[in-house]
N, C-alpha and C positions, 0 to 999 in steps of 0.2 A: 430499325424501327420504322415501319411504314405508317405514316400518319398524314393527316391533313389539318390545316389550321384556318381559323377565321377569327375576326376581331369584333368586339362589341364595345360600345362606349362605356367608360367607367361609371357614368351615372346609372346605366342599365343594371349594373351589378347590385346596387343598393348596399354596398359593403364599405363605402369610403366616406370619410367625414366631409362636412361642408367646406372646411378650409382646404382640404385636398382637392375637391372638385372645383372650387373657386380658383385655386392656383392653376389647375389644368386649363380653365377658361381664361386665365390671366385677368381676373376680375379687377375693376378699377379700385375696389376697396383694399386690394392687396398690393397694388403697384408701388406704394411708398415703402414696402418692406422687402423688396428684392431689387437687384441692380439691372440684370439683363434677362430678356426673355429666353425660353428654351427653344432656340432656333439657331440656324447657321449664322444669322446676323448677330445674335446674342453671343455665340461662341467666339465670333471674330472680335467683338468688343472685349470679351474676357481675355483674349490673347493679348490685345494691345495693353490692357491694364497690367497683366502679369509681366509683360516685357519691361515695365517700369519698376518692378519690384525685384530687389536683389535676393534671390533665393540662394542659399548656400549649397550649391549642387555638389561640390567636392565632398563636404561632410556627408551629405545624403548618400552619394554613391559609395563612399568608403564604408559606411555603416551597412548598406545593403550587401556589399561584397562579403563583409564579415558574417552577416546573418545567413548567407547562402553557402558558407565555407563547407559545412557538413551535409548539405542538402543535395549536391550534385544537380545543379539547375539545368534545364533544357537550354539548348543554344539560343532559342528565341528570348528567353529570360535574360541570359548573359548579355545579349545584344541590346536589349531594352535598357538594362542598367547602364551600359556604356553610353547609350543615347542621351541619358539624363544629364550628361555633362554639357550638352549643347544647349544654347539659349533658344534654339529653334524646336526644342522638344518640350512638350507639356504633358501633364498627367490628367487622366480621367479617373476619379477616385470613388470607391464605395467603401463603407466601413461597417463592421459588425463585431459584436463581442464573440469570444471563442466558445460558443455553445458546444456542448459535447457532441461529437459526431455530426457537427454542423447544425443540429437542432431542426427548425422548420425549413420547408422547401425554399422559401424566399431567400434564404442565405445564398443559395447557388444562383438564383434568378438574378440577383443584383450584381453578382460578379460577372455573369455572362453579359449582362447589359453593359457594364463598363468595357468589357472586351469588344463587343460589337460596335459601340459608339466610337471607341478609339480607332478601330479599323476604318470605319466610315470617314472619320475626320481626316485621317492620314491620306485617304484617297481624294478627299475634297480640297484640302489646302496644300497646294504644291510647295515643296521645300520645307514643310513642317512635319514633325513626327508627334504622335500621340500615344502615350503608354498607359495601359490599364493598371491600376493599383488597387489591391485589397489591403486596407488599413485594419489591422487587428486591434479591436478595442479590448486589449488584454488586461487592462487595469480595472475593469468592472468587477465589483465584489458581490453582485447579486446572484449567488449560487442557486437560489430558489428559481430564478428565471432561466439560468444557463445550464443547470445541472440535471436536465431531464430531456427526453425526446420521446416521440410517439412512434410506435411500430404496430401495425395491425390493430389499431384502436387502443393498444395498451400503453399506458404512461409509465415509462421506465425511468426511475429516479436514482440518481447517484447518491448513495448514502455514505458520505465521507465526513470525517471529523475535522477536515482542514478548514481554514478560515483565511480571510484576506482577499486579495485580488485573485479572481478565478484563473487568469492566465498564468499566475505563478504557482498554482497548485500542481500536484504531481499525479500522474496516472497511478492508481493503486489497484489492489485486488478487487475492491468493490466496483470500480469502473470496468474492470476486465470481466466481471461477472455479467454486466449488462451486454458486453460484446458477445459473450457466450450465449446469452439468451437470444440476441439478434441472429447469431449463427444458427441456432436451432430452428428459428422461424424462417430464415431466408435460404438456407442451404438446399431446400427442396425446389427452389426456383432456378431457372436456367443459368443465371449468372450470380447466384447467391454466394458461392464459394469465392468467386473472383472479387466481389466488392468487400467481403469480410476480410480477405487477405490484404486488400489495399488499405482498408481502415486499420487492420491489426498491425500492419507494418509501420504505421504512424503512431498509433497509441500503444506504446510499449511501457511496461512497468518502470517507474522512476523518471519517465520523461515529463517535462512540464506540459500543461495543457496548451500553452501558447505555442510551444514547439511542435506538439502533435498536430495542432490546427494548421500551423505553418506548413508542415509536411503534407497533410492531407489536401489542402487547397492547392499546393504546388503539384501534387500527384494528379489531381483532376484537371487542372487548368494551365499547368506549366507550358504545355505545347502551344498554347495561344499567346505566350509571351507575358502572361500576367505576373506582375511583381507583387510579392507579399511583403508588407512592411510592419514590423513590430516597433512601435514608437515608444515603448517603455525603455528609454535609452538616455543615458547621461548627456552625450554630445548633442542630441537633438533638443533636449530640454534646456540646455544652456541658452538656446535662442529665445526661450520664454521667460528668462529670469526677471526682466524688467516688468513684464505683465504680472508675474507672480507677486512681486513686491507691491505693485499697484493694487492688486486684489487684496492682499493681506493687510496693508497699512491704510489705504485710502478707500477701499471698496469701490474703485472706479468702475469695473465691469458691472457690478450689481446696479449702480446708479444708472448707467447707460441703458442696460437691458430693461430695467424696470420702467423707464420712460417709454420704451418701445412697447412693452407689454401693456401699459396703460392705454396706449393708442390702439393697439391691435385688438384688445379685448372689447372695444366698443362695437366691433362688428363680428368677431369670431371668438370661439373658445380657444384659449391659449394652451400650449402643450406643457410648458415648464416655467416655473417661477424661479428667479435668481435668488440665491442666498446672499447674505452680507459678504461672506467669504465663499468662493466657489472652488476651493481646493481641498483635496484630501492629503493626509500624510501617509506615505506609502513606504513601508519597511518590513522586510521579512514576511510574516503572515498577518500584517496589520495594514488595513486601509481605512483610516478613521477620518471623519470630517473635522476640519479645523474650525474652532469657534473662538471668538474673542469674548472673554468674560472679564470685565473690569480692565485691568491693564495686562492681563495674561492671555496667551494663546494656547488653549487646551485642545488636545486630540481626543475627540469623542470615542468612548469605548476603551480608553487606556488611561494610564497614570501620567502620560507625557504632558508636559506643560512648558511653555517657553515665554521668556520675556521678549520684548520687541527686538532688543539687540541680539539675543540668542537666536531668534527666528531668522533675522537677516543673515547672520553667519551661516545658519543651516541652508538657506536658499543659495547663498554664494558658494558654499563648499559642497553641498549635496543636492543640486537641482533635481536629480532623479528621484528624490524622496517626495516630490510634490506632484500630485496627480490631479489633472483638471477634471471637473465635473462636466455635465452636459452643456453648460453655458460657455465654458472655455475650451472644450475639446476641439470644436470646429476651428476656432482661431489657431490653436496649436497645429492642427493638420495643415491649414493653409499657409502657415509661416514656414513649415519645413518642406513642403512639396511645391513644385511649379505647377500648381493645379488650376484648371479652368472650369471644370464641371464636377459637381458632386451628385452622385446617384443615391437616393435614399427612399425609404417608404414614406407613407403619408405622415406618420408621427414624426419622423426625422425632419421632413420638410417643414412641418409646423413649427418645430423649435428653431430651425434655421431662420425662419422668417422673423424671429425675435432678435436676430443678432446683427443686422446690417449696421446699426449705429456703432456697435462694438468694433466692427471691422473698419469703419470710417475713422474712428478715433485713433486706432493703432496703424492706420494707413496700410492695411493688408487687403489685397484684392479679394472681393467677395465673388464666389464662383457662381456660374449658372447652375440653378437647381433643377434636377431632372428626376421626376417620379420614376422609381424603379419599375421594371417590367413585372407583369402578373400573368400567371397561366392557370388554366383549369385543365388537368390531365384526365382524359376519359379513356379507360381501357376498353378494348374491343367487347368484352363480355357485358360491360355496362352500356356501351353504345347500342348493342343488340337489344338489350332490355328496353332502352329508351325508344328505339325504333318500333318495337312491338306495341308500345303504347301510343304510337303515332305522335310522339313528342320530339322536341329538340333539346339538346344539352342546355341551350340558353334558357329554356323554360324553368330550369331548376334553380336559377338565381332568385326566383320569386319565393316568398315565404311559403312553407309547405301547405298551410291551409288554403291560401289563395290559389295555389296551383291545383290542389284537389278540387276545390269548388269550381274553378274554371274548367277543369277536365270533365267533371260530371255534367256541368251545364252544357258543354259542347257535345258530349257523347250521348246524352239522354235522348230517348225517343219522344220525350214530352217537354214542352216549354216549362221552365222552372222559374221564370221571372214574370212579374205582373206589371211590367213597365207601362204597357198600353192601358191596362186596367187602372193603374194608379193615376195616370194622366187624365183619364176619363172621369175618375172619381173627383179629382181636383176641379175639373171643369164643372161637374154637376154641383159641387158645393159652392162654387163661385156664383152659379145661377140662383141657388137656394139662398145664399147670403144676401144677394141683391134684392131678391123678392121679399125676404124677411125684414130687411132694413127699411124697405118702403113702407111696411106696416108699422114697425117700431124700431128705431135705430139701435136701441139697446139689445135687440135680438141678434145683431151682427156678431157680437162676441160669442154668444151661445152657439151659433152656427160654426164659427171658427174652431171652437173646442170640439164640437162633434166631428168636424173634418179631421182634426189631429188624431182623435181616437180611432176613427175609421182607417186612416192611413197607417197608424201604428199596428192595428190588428191585421191589416192586409200584409204589411211587411213581416209580421210574425208568421202569417200563413206561408209566405214565401220561404222563410227559414224552415218551417215544418215540411214543406214539399221537398226542399233540398235534402233535409235529413232523411226523409223516407227514401228518396232516390239513392242516397249514399249507400244504403244497405245492399242495393243491387250491384254496387261497384266495390264491394269490400276487398276483393282480390287486387283490383287495380290500385286501390288506396294503399294497400300493404306494399305493393311493388314501388309505387311512387315514394313512400316513406323510406324504403330500403335504399333506393337509388339516391335520394336526397341525403340520407345519412352517410352514404359512401362518398359522394362527391363534395359534400359540405359537412364534414364531421363537426358535431356540436353546434350545428347551424351557423358555422363560420366558414371562411374561405379555407379550402384545402391547403393552400400554400402556407397558412399560419399554423398548421397542425401537423401534417404528415412529414416524415423524414425522407430524404432522398434515397436512402439505401434500398427501400422496398422497390422503387421504380428502376433503380440500377440493377437490382437482382432480377427483375423481370425482363428488362430490355437491354442490359449491358451498356457498354460505352456509347452505343448509338442513342441512348437516352440523352446524354450530354450533347451529342452532336445535333439531335433534333431540336433541343432547346436553343442551342447556338444558332441553328439555321433560321429559327422562327423568332429569335429575339429582335425586338424593335430598337430604334435608336432615340429619335425625338418625336415619335408619333403619338405617344401617350394614349394607348388603347389596351384593352384587356384581351388576351389571346386564349382562345379555346383550342386545345390540341387534342384531337381524337385519333385513336389508333384504328387503322383500317383492318 
């Protein structure tokens, strides 16, 4: 894939929340809510903190070896798993739910970011090793969010009767129908058959979604040494039992996070609100919220109910049946991994900023937070259309109407703004107002109203002039709308909509290589990647 890349500031995209942009700027209002800056100095501080925490590396590596038993891992993966036994090895982690066929593009962007940052840090800190980890959020039960993907603007939805945690669901005939539709659309492209075969070898009927996702991520990124971890595991959750009990009986996490939320929401919109109990009960095809009602603990959406004594026995005997929600998931991740940096999207970082006091309370090191990489992919055919309009890809981050108005104003043979005229009008009325007030001070208000009416009518004239000129640029407007719709489907970022399979089918494995080559580490800028 022959391409070139350039970067633009995140603020220029107009696509990110205030809290995300303020975090990038390391704003003073947010500094109480994170521990270390996203810099090499921050990474070094995180390493020192992590060295003081006793991570159970033996259990972690044993579980990883078992999870890879039937995967046939790349040598780089096997080597990285062994490295985790050393206290001089740290992880760089990103996490995501098991969206079918990976869901939106940013799924793979955040993984490549973890890979690239781990490589850079290994080169930077002599004697230390850094291992990239993709943590599968397999316990998420939001099928509406995870059970669809977009291909060529079509929303392909998995119509399954299964319920519970999506990761524990099984690949069925309905899901394979979607893969068949994708094959029909992609097989005409140069590498369509290749990517359909890769995905099809992972998503086989009867396989769980979490295993299919595990296999696909390993197939795409195993050569880079990426470790995939499925934390839906009894031995790993054993390490969280005391936190589970605190959450169930004393609601300690809720109280801690609520205090932080109350402070954070004074300056920013918060991402997540804690519940009194932040655990789900996870068994078979059930993932139900646990609620305390009087002296009983009920599982929402089921007939299950526990007394306090019964619930404590359940936690002790079956910790794997307790599933952390968004408030506790990060703490769980950091307890089981020797992690120093977490890579996430703007929404993820927003809720992590609510959790610092929770980490402090349980004396778990809080990681460096890194905003995941973002890309805009511009195919050659769209780049050529943009060039013909004498525009740049960056221009299309603007709202469509603003871009159209700007384009017509710049390309028109006639001036379409009355800036000079408006200024002269204001000066004229200032003179009239002074003259009228000298005769009768009460006339000043009358003149001010006349000025406002005149300016309003002149501004209306401006709009009419622009509308008239737009008729001469109808073709260009249609072209701008078409390009905008292609690069920003639904007026949103491409990375939050399109699936990776289309671009792989178009460019092959070089697509992954190009993203890897142009992935940033700690720079925090938006990358525009244009095909030559």
